[in-house]
C-alpha positions in Angstrom: -21.1 -6.0 -25.2 -23.3 -4.1 -27.6 -25.8 -5.8 -29.9 -23.8 -4.8 -33.0 -20.5 -6.3 -31.6 -22.4 -9.4 -30.5 -23.8 -9.9 -34.0 -20.4 -9.4 -35.5 -18.9 -12.0 -33.2 -21.7 -14.5 -34.1 -21.1 -13.8 -37.8 -17.4 -14.4 -37.4 -18.1 -17.7 -35.6 -20.6 -18.7 -38.3 -17.9 -18.0 -41.0 -15.3 -20.0 -39.1 -17.7 -23.0 -38.8 -18.5 -22.7 -42.6 -14.8 -23.1 -43.3 -14.5 -26.1 -40.8 -17.5 -27.8 -42.5 -16.0 -27.4 -45.9 -12.6 -28.7 -44.8 -14.3 -31.7 -43.0 -16.3 -32.6 -46.1 -13.0 -32.6 -48.2 -11.2 -34.7 -45.6 -11.8 -38.5 -46.0 -10.9 -39.2 -42.3 -13.8 -37.1 -40.8 -16.9 -39.1 -39.9 -20.4 -37.9 -40.9 -21.4 -37.5 -37.3 -18.7 -34.8 -36.8 -19.8 -33.0 -39.9 -23.4 -33.2 -38.8 -22.6 -31.7 -35.4 -20.7 -28.8 -37.1 -23.6 -28.1 -39.3 -26.0 -28.1 -36.4 -23.9 -25.6 -34.6 -23.6 -23.5 -37.7 -27.4 -23.5 -38.1 -27.9 -22.6 -34.5 -25.7 -19.6 -35.0 -27.5 -18.6 -38.2 -30.8 -18.8 -36.4 -29.6 -16.6 -33.6 -28.1 -14.1 -36.0 -31.4 -13.9 -37.9 -33.4 -13.5 -34.6 -31.1 -10.7 -33.3 -30.9 -9.0 -36.7 -34.7 -8.6 -37.1 
C-alpha cells in the first residue's frame, strides 16, 4: 500500500469515527466511557495522519 492510499484510508477512518462520536453524543443510551474511547481512537488516527503527512 502506498503512503498516499494509506493516508486516504486513515482519513476515511477518522471521518467515520467523527460521525460515530457525533451520533453517540446525540444518543442518550450511550455511556461516556464509550464516547471517550471513540474520541481516543479518533485522536490516535489524527496524530498518525499528521505524523505521516509531514
